[in-house]
C-alpha positions in Angstrom: 219.8 194.2 71.9 221.3 196.3 69.1 218.9 197.6 66.1 219.6 195.9 63.0 218.8 198.4 60.5 218.5 195.8 57.7 215.9 194.0 59.2 213.6 197.2 59.9 214.1 198.1 56.4 213.2 194.3 55.0 210.3 194.9 57.5 209.1 198.2 56.0 209.6 197.0 52.6 207.4 193.7 52.8 204.8 195.6 54.7 204.6 198.3 51.7 204.8 195.5 48.9 202.0 193.7 50.6 200.0 196.9 50.8 201.0 197.7 47.1 199.7 194.3 46.5 196.1 194.6 48.1 195.4 197.9 46.5 196.6 196.7 43.1 194.4 193.8 43.4 191.3 195.4 44.8 192.1 198.7 42.7 193.1 197.4 39.4 192.9 193.5 38.8 189.6 192.9 39.9 188.0 195.6 37.9 189.6 194.5 34.8 188.9 190.9 35.4 185.4 191.4 35.9 184.9 193.8 33.1 186.3 192.1 30.2 183.3 193.0 28.1 184.4 196.5 28.0 188.2 195.6 26.9 188.0 192.9 24.8 186.4 192.5 21.2 184.6 189.6 20.4 185.7 187.8 23.8 183.5 187.8 26.9 184.2 186.1 30.0 181.2 185.6 31.9 180.9 186.6 35.7 181.4 182.9 36.6 184.7 182.4 35.0 185.8 186.1 35.7 185.2 184.9 39.6 187.3 181.7 39.1 190.2 183.4 37.8 189.9 186.3 40.5 189.9 183.3 43.1 192.8 181.9 41.6 194.7 185.4 41.7 193.6 185.7 45.2 194.3 182.1 46.0 198.0 182.9 45.0 198.3 186.0 47.0 197.0 184.2 50.3 200.2 182.6 50.2 202.0 185.6 50.0 199.8 186.5 53.1 200.8 183.6 55.1 204.7 184.9 54.6 203.6 188.4 56.0 201.7 187.0 58.8 204.6 185.0 60.1 207.0 187.7 59.3 204.8 190.5 61.1 204.6 187.9 64.0 208.1 187.3 64.3 209.3 190.9 63.9 206.8 192.1 66.3 207.5 189.9 68.6 211.3 191.0 68.3 210.7 194.2 68.9 208.3 193.6 72.0 211.3 191.6 73.4 213.6 194.3 73.2 211.1 196.6 74.9 210.2 198.3 72.2 206.5 198.7 73.1 204.0 200.7 71.1 200.1 200.1 71.3 199.2 201.6 67.7 202.1 199.3 66.1 200.9 196.3 68.2 197.0 196.8 67.4 197.6 197.3 63.4 200.2 194.1 63.3 197.8 192.1 65.2 195.0 193.5 62.9 197.2 192.5 59.9 197.9 189.1 61.3 194.2 188.6 61.7 193.1 190.0 58.7 195.7 188.2 56.6 195.0 184.9 58.4 191.4 185.2 57.7 191.4 186.0 54.4 193.9 183.3 53.4 192.7 180.6 55.7 189.1 181.2 55.4 187.7 183.4 52.5 189.5 182.3 49.7 189.3 178.6 50.2 185.6 178.9 50.8 185.0 180.8 47.7 186.8 178.3 45.9 185.1 175.5 47.2 182.0 177.0 46.5 183.0 177.8 42.8 183.8 174.1 42.4 180.2 173.4 43.3 179.0 175.3 39.9 177.9 178.9 39.0 174.8 178.2 40.7 176.5 178.0 44.4 177.7 181.4 43.3 174.6 183.0 43.0 173.3 181.9 46.9 173.0 184.1 49.7 175.9 182.4 51.4 178.5 183.1 48.6 177.6 186.7 48.5 177.6 187.0 52.1 181.0 185.4 52.1 182.1 187.5 49.4 181.0 190.5 50.7 183.1 189.7 54.3 186.3 189.0 52.6 186.2 192.2 50.6 185.5 194.1 54.2 188.5 191.9 55.6 190.9 192.8 52.3 190.2 196.3 53.0 190.4 196.1 56.6 193.8 194.7 55.9 194.8 197.5 53.7 194.2 200.0 56.2 195.9 198.1 59.1 199.1 197.9 56.8 199.3 201.4 56.3 199.0 202.5 59.9 201.6 200.0 60.7 204.1 200.9 58.0 203.4 204.6 58.8 203.8 204.0 62.7 206.9 201.7 62.4 208.3 204.5 60.2 207.7 207.1 62.5 209.3 204.9 65.4 212.6 204.4 63.3 212.8 208.2 62.6 212.3 208.6 66.6 215.0 206.0 67.6 
């Protein structure tokens, strides 16, 4: 099979855009939403309502993560079938698949469901543990996306 440079380019673009989204949400959006008291004058969004806003943002990003997971699975299956096997790319793609599906299919829905129960539910140890696990998952996703992007870029340069 002949390499399709447009498919390779679009794959790298999707991976890079997703990494950018993960970084922007984690580094820029979350701190702003949770610290409105430092930005706004006379308007204070309490921690519970800030959490609801962030959950909606992450829920919408989760839809994108589903698309990315499908794209990564299809692309990696294609290059595997073509005989272009690479252990680092395979491992990082597997981690991207696992963490993106875990975040958008487990953590985000559970957090939203617990928030729907009210502010008291968000103060529980269960909620805190789920939230911490989702943050760790998001960080692992970022690293895996970076490794996958760099490795696929290196492999394209070699071939």
